[in-house]
Backbone bond lengths (Angstrom), bond angles and torsions (degrees), N, CA, C in turn:
res aa  C-N    CA-C-N  psi(-1)  N-CA   C-N-CA  omega(-1)  CA-C   N-CA-C  phi
1 M - - - 1.546 - - 1.460 108.86 -
2 N 1.327 119.00 -40.44 1.523 120.96 -175.10 1.471 108.87 -63.52
3 E 1.375 120.50 -35.18 1.541 118.13 170.57 1.448 115.31 -60.30
4 L 1.304 121.05 -36.32 1.362 123.09 -179.56 1.503 110.51 -67.96
5 R 1.378 114.41 -47.50 1.492 115.57 178.04 1.474 114.24 -62.80
6 A 1.341 118.96 -38.79 1.502 124.02 -177.31 1.571 107.07 -63.81
7 T 1.309 116.40 -39.38 1.420 121.32 178.46 1.570 111.82 -64.14
8 Y 1.425 112.65 -44.71 1.433 111.57 175.09 1.457 114.63 -68.48
9 R 1.262 122.29 -32.65 1.570 120.63 173.37 1.483 109.95 -62.56
10 T 1.360 119.89 -36.87 1.447 120.02 172.76 1.421 114.71 -61.58
11 Y 1.338 116.04 -43.05 1.521 121.25 177.15 1.548 108.79 -58.55
12 L 1.310 117.02 -40.87 1.503 117.03 -175.76 1.554 109.36 -66.29
13 L 1.431 113.34 -44.32 1.451 115.06 177.49 1.563 109.88 -55.89
14 V 1.264 121.89 -56.15 1.424 124.23 -175.54 1.556 111.18 -59.63
15 D 1.386 116.33 -45.57 1.450 117.55 176.29 1.534 112.39 -60.70
16 N 1.229 125.55 -38.33 1.417 126.18 176.82 1.517 110.65 -62.89
17 F 1.370 116.34 -45.95 1.426 122.06 175.57 1.534 111.61 -52.91
18 L 1.345 114.92 -51.37 1.466 125.01 -178.25 1.547 109.96 -58.79
19 A 1.354 108.99 -51.92 1.500 114.91 179.50 1.476 115.94 -53.92
20 D 1.362 113.56 -42.87 1.449 125.06 -179.41 1.605 105.99 -61.26
21 K 1.292 118.87 -44.48 1.395 123.31 177.55 1.523 112.90 -64.67
22 E 1.321 113.36 -41.32 1.526 118.40 -179.86 1.507 107.94 -67.22
23 N 1.285 124.00 -37.38 1.488 129.99 -175.55 1.533 104.40 -75.81
24 R 1.305 120.95 -28.18 1.494 115.38 -179.11 1.508 116.16 -94.24
25 A 1.378 113.34 -3.95 1.423 117.69 -177.15 1.602 107.95 -63.16
26 R 1.328 112.48 145.21 1.455 115.91 -176.65 1.562 112.93 -98.97
27 S 1.317 118.51 -18.07 1.413 122.01 -178.43 1.484 110.21 -115.49
28 K 1.345 116.06 150.59 1.496 117.77 171.67 1.477 113.70 -54.71
29 S 1.244 119.48 -42.71 1.543 125.85 -177.30 1.596 104.70 -62.16
30 S 1.215 122.25 -41.14 1.435 126.01 -178.10 1.509 108.04 -71.97
31 R 1.318 118.28 -46.69 1.516 117.60 175.47 1.549 112.73 -62.03
32 D 1.362 117.81 -38.29 1.435 119.93 173.74 1.542 114.18 -60.03
33 M 1.299 113.94 -39.43 1.554 118.25 -178.71 1.466 105.13 -68.16
34 W 1.364 124.10 -43.65 1.485 120.73 178.57 1.425 113.71 -70.36
35 S 1.327 120.10 -25.43 1.377 121.94 -178.68 1.618 106.09 -76.52
36 Q 1.245 118.90 -36.12 1.475 121.68 178.64 1.547 106.06 -69.89
37 R 1.277 117.60 -35.93 1.591 118.91 -179.77 1.570 107.69 -65.80
38 R 1.348 116.56 -39.98 1.501 120.04 177.09 1.587 108.70 -65.14
39 A 1.236 117.58 -39.80 1.528 118.49 176.47 1.426 111.33 -63.83
40 L 1.323 120.17 -42.27 1.523 125.23 179.10 1.540 104.69 -65.61
41 N 1.330 119.02 -41.30 1.455 118.29 -179.66 1.537 111.45 -61.43
42 D 1.359 109.72 -42.57 1.541 112.04 -178.19 1.521 110.21 -57.71
43 Q 1.347 118.20 -44.28 1.381 124.22 -171.87 1.645 108.89 -66.26
44 A 1.387 109.85 -44.48 1.487 119.12 -178.22 1.559 105.59 -62.30
45 H 1.273 119.57 -54.27 1.381 118.31 -175.76 1.575 118.31 -67.82
46 F 1.275 110.77 -27.72 1.545 116.79 172.26 1.458 107.44 -65.99
47 G 1.449 116.63 -47.67 1.463 116.29 179.81 1.569 115.84 -64.39
48 L 1.394 113.04 -26.74 1.573 115.23 176.76 1.548 103.33 -75.62
49 L 1.310 121.17 -41.13 1.449 118.44 -175.26 1.572 108.98 -60.72
50 F 1.413 110.77 -42.43 1.620 110.74 -174.22 1.467 107.86 -73.82
51 A 1.406 117.58 -32.51 1.615 116.37 172.24 1.460 110.72 -56.92
52 K 1.353 119.39 -43.31 1.501 116.64 179.49 1.502 113.73 -67.64
53 L 1.354 117.00 -33.17 1.409 116.46 173.43 1.501 118.28 -68.91
54 E 1.450 110.72 -34.66 1.404 116.41 173.60 1.627 110.35 -64.63
55 A 1.245 117.52 -42.38 1.451 121.60 177.87 1.561 111.09 -57.79
56 R 1.262 111.54 -40.72 1.573 117.24 -178.48 1.581 104.71 -68.62
57 I 1.216 118.31 -43.31 1.506 122.35 -178.40 1.579 106.12 -58.75
58 N 1.347 117.98 -47.55 1.401 124.65 -175.14 1.532 110.65 -63.80
59 R 1.337 117.87 -44.82 1.432 125.92 173.55 1.477 113.94 -53.85
60 L 1.340 111.25 -58.78 1.522 118.76 179.99 1.523 112.33 -61.28
61 C 1.294 119.41 -36.23 1.425 124.55 179.50 1.516 109.88 -65.35
62 S 1.441 117.91 -42.24 1.373 121.27 175.76 1.502 115.95 -60.14
63 M 1.351 111.09 -45.40 1.430 119.57 177.48 1.497 111.95 -56.41
64 L 1.364 118.14 -48.94 1.423 124.51 176.26 1.429 109.32 -56.05
65 I 1.191 122.77 -51.54 1.462 126.12 -172.98 1.538 108.99 -62.42
66 V 1.244 119.69 -48.30 1.504 125.70 179.74 1.578 105.77 -59.61
67 R 1.284 117.85 -45.90 1.550 121.28 -178.36 1.552 108.61 -65.35
68 K 1.303 120.19 -40.00 1.504 122.20 176.67 1.406 113.08 -69.75
69 Q 1.341 120.63 -32.16 1.435 126.06 -175.72 1.533 106.72 -70.04
70 K 1.267 119.37 -26.83 1.392 123.90 -177.59 1.583 118.61 -90.31
71 L 1.367 113.63 4.40 1.445 121.03 177.47 1.512 105.44 -61.65
72 S 1.383 117.40 144.12 1.448 122.31 -177.50 1.573 112.71 -77.92
73 R 1.266 116.91 -26.36 1.475 114.95 -179.90 1.448 111.07 -97.03
74 W 1.356 114.46 125.86 1.457 123.70 -175.52 1.562 110.27 -57.06
75 R 1.178 121.90 -39.89 1.513 124.79 -179.36 1.560 106.78 -61.92
76 Q 1.272 123.57 -25.28 1.444 121.52 -172.49 1.600 103.33 -96.35
77 R 1.373 119.25 -23.71 1.409 120.25 -175.05 1.528 118.56 -106.62
78 R 1.391 112.11 -2.55 1.452 115.49 -170.94 1.538 115.28 -65.96
79 W 1.316 117.77 -42.90 1.399 120.72 177.23 1.616 111.65 -64.17
80 W 1.309 115.94 -44.26 1.456 120.82 -177.90 1.542 106.86 -66.86
81 S 1.353 120.45 -33.47 1.493 117.40 -179.47 1.431 113.76 -65.10
82 S 1.421 118.16 -14.50 1.512 118.27 -177.79 1.424 106.61 -78.47
83 I 1.276 123.18 -17.86 1.435 119.58 -174.07 1.561 113.50 -88.83
84 E 1.294 118.02 126.28 1.382 119.25 174.17 1.512 115.70 -92.20
85 I 1.358 114.44 114.99 1.468 117.79 -179.14 1.543 114.91 -48.41
86 K 1.205 122.30 -40.98 1.449 127.08 179.26 1.511 113.80 -64.23
87 K 1.320 114.36 -19.18 1.486 120.75 178.85 1.479 114.56 -113.04
88 L 1.412 116.25 23.56 1.434 125.13 -177.52 1.515 110.12 -62.57
89 D 1.344 117.31 -33.17 1.419 117.14 -179.02 1.558 115.82 -72.09
90 R 1.322 113.75 -1.23 1.423 119.88 178.45 1.574 110.82 -85.60
91 I 1.323 111.80 -20.27 1.539 118.52 171.21 1.497 111.34 -78.89
92 W 1.320 113.12 125.28 1.459 120.69 179.21 1.475 108.00 -45.05
93 F 1.392 117.81 143.27 1.452 122.74 -175.53 1.488 112.07 -57.80
94 L 1.390 120.92 -46.12 1.453 122.43 -175.21 1.521 109.74 -70.31
95 N 1.328 119.92 -26.52 1.416 121.23 170.79 1.517 113.82 -65.71
96 R 1.334 116.35 -39.62 1.343 121.66 174.05 1.609 113.14 -63.97
97 A 1.280 113.17 -43.24 1.483 121.15 173.00 1.523 108.28 -56.37
98 D 1.304 118.73 -38.92 1.522 119.05 -170.10 1.565 108.52 -69.44
99 M 1.361 113.70 -17.82 1.497 118.58 174.82 1.489 111.17 -66.95
100 L 1.269 117.60 -22.13 1.497 126.80 -168.60 1.504 112.11 -115.54
101 L 1.267 121.74 -22.00 1.508 128.89 -172.73 1.541 111.91 -122.70
102 D 1.229 118.40 143.39 1.427 122.39 168.16 1.511 108.68 -65.02
103 R 1.400 116.24 114.59 1.433 121.48 -172.95 1.654 110.91 -60.87
104 S 1.338 114.95 -27.65 1.449 118.97 177.67 1.540 113.66 -85.29
105 S 1.288 119.11 4.51 1.499 116.90 -174.56 1.574 107.10 -89.16
106 H 1.304 112.33 162.33 1.415 122.38 175.17 1.609 110.72 -68.14
107 H 1.273 119.74 -25.16 1.419 119.88 173.02 1.429 113.37 -66.83
108 R 1.388 119.30 -35.12 1.473 122.24 175.00 1.439 114.17 -68.09
109 A 1.400 111.99 -39.24 1.521 117.34 177.91 1.575 108.14 -65.05
110 N 1.376 117.17 -41.66 1.468 119.36 177.72 1.398 109.37 -59.96
111 L 1.295 119.93 -44.28 1.521 123.04 -175.22 1.548 109.80 -61.41
112 E 1.350 114.23 -42.57 1.458 118.06 -179.06 1.544 107.16 -65.82
113 A 1.259 120.97 -42.22 1.582 121.02 179.53 1.549 106.37 -61.67
114 L 1.315 117.65 -44.02 1.517 116.88 -177.24 1.439 109.64 -71.60
115 Y 1.264 125.39 -24.62 1.445 126.86 179.95 1.527 106.73 -78.27
116 E 1.263 123.75 -33.33 1.453 125.55 172.17 1.493 107.96 -58.56
117 I 1.374 120.44 -48.75 1.396 126.77 -173.47 1.539 107.06 -67.59
118 R 1.260 119.75 -41.53 1.473 127.12 179.69 1.555 107.44 -61.33
119 C 1.408 117.33 -41.72 1.424 119.23 -176.80 1.504 112.59 -70.05
120 K 1.287 117.28 -32.65 1.556 124.10 179.39 1.486 104.08 -69.66
121 I 1.367 122.55 -43.18 1.411 121.65 -173.54 1.560 109.50 -68.67
122 V 1.392 116.20 -51.55 1.395 119.14 -174.64 1.535 117.25 -67.04
123 H 1.399 114.20 -20.59 1.326 117.34 177.30 1.519 113.94 -104.33
124 G 1.330 112.00 23.14 1.514 117.88 169.08 1.455 115.00 81.79
125 G 1.352 119.83 6.03 1.464 120.36 -179.96 1.525 108.63 -74.54
126 T 1.382 112.84 169.80 1.468 121.02 178.06 1.588 108.65 -107.94
127 L 1.278 117.71 143.61 1.447 120.18 176.33 1.484 113.14 -98.90
128 A 1.266 116.55 142.06 1.384 127.41 -173.21 1.598 109.54 -67.14
129 T 1.368 117.06 -35.22 1.458 119.56 173.15 1.388 110.83 -130.49
130 P 1.340 116.99 157.29 1.424 120.75 179.25 1.600 114.65 -61.78
131 I 1.287 115.55 159.41 1.389 122.72 -177.52 1.593 107.30 -85.62
132 N 1.275 118.77 129.49 1.394 125.87 173.30 1.604 107.94 -97.90
133 V 1.282 112.98 85.97 1.481 118.21 -175.87 1.562 112.95 -54.90
134 P 1.327 119.74 -48.28 1.462 122.03 -176.02 1.645 106.68 -54.00
135 T 1.357 112.65 -49.80 1.481 111.86 -178.17 1.527 115.71 -64.96
136 M 1.338 111.45 -38.17 1.445 118.57 179.45 1.527 112.38 -69.30
137 A 1.261 114.69 -37.66 1.507 118.03 174.22 1.529 112.35 -58.40
138 Q 1.345 111.17 -45.15 1.557 117.52 -178.69 1.509 110.41 -62.18
139 T 1.354 116.30 -35.35 1.399 121.46 -179.77 1.596 108.70 -70.99
140 I 1.232 114.38 -40.82 1.518 119.44 178.61 1.479 112.46 -66.13
141 F 1.252 117.15 -35.98 1.520 123.15 170.59 1.452 115.10 -60.86
142 A 1.320 112.71 -46.71 1.545 118.01 172.42 1.421 117.96 -56.93
143 I 1.400 112.46 -43.09 1.466 117.13 -179.35 1.482 109.56 -66.44
144 A 1.284 113.38 -47.46 1.576 117.50 177.53 1.418 113.02 -54.31
145 A 1.323 121.70 -40.92 1.428 122.49 178.92 1.533 112.59 -69.77
146 Q 1.243 119.05 -16.83 1.516 120.90 177.94 1.498 113.78 -89.72
147 L 1.259 121.43 -14.81 1.459 121.70 -176.71 1.460 113.26 -60.82
148 R 1.135 117.05 132.35 1.592 124.64 -171.75 1.493 107.42 -125.01
149 K 1.360 120.10 131.25 1.384 118.35 173.60 1.547 105.88 -117.83
């Protein structure tokens, strides 16, 4: 969780710097340039925040699988034994998240919505609305707090 918060603090520093440049710009073209840089910074830091959440999910998921594979009773460990840790990345991200989150929770629904935004960004798509990083960061923090291994 500390990495997520540190990344968000870095976002705030950079955004404040860019906002100051945008506000001090003397021409419309200069303001537009700084505004575009802020939008790019929003996307970049959202992507970084999501990547850190994904790494946390992967780490906790691996720990859960290893723990479950060590259960003494075969009936309890049989499904878990079929998962190869080295091939964990072959399991779809949201399925990995389902091992740690209640699939019917609003946190899981929020994660799926954020995942769709993340996919649009990393695959070069355009977003219909700007990213609100402070709101999305709070959602990411809430999801991270709900992960259970």
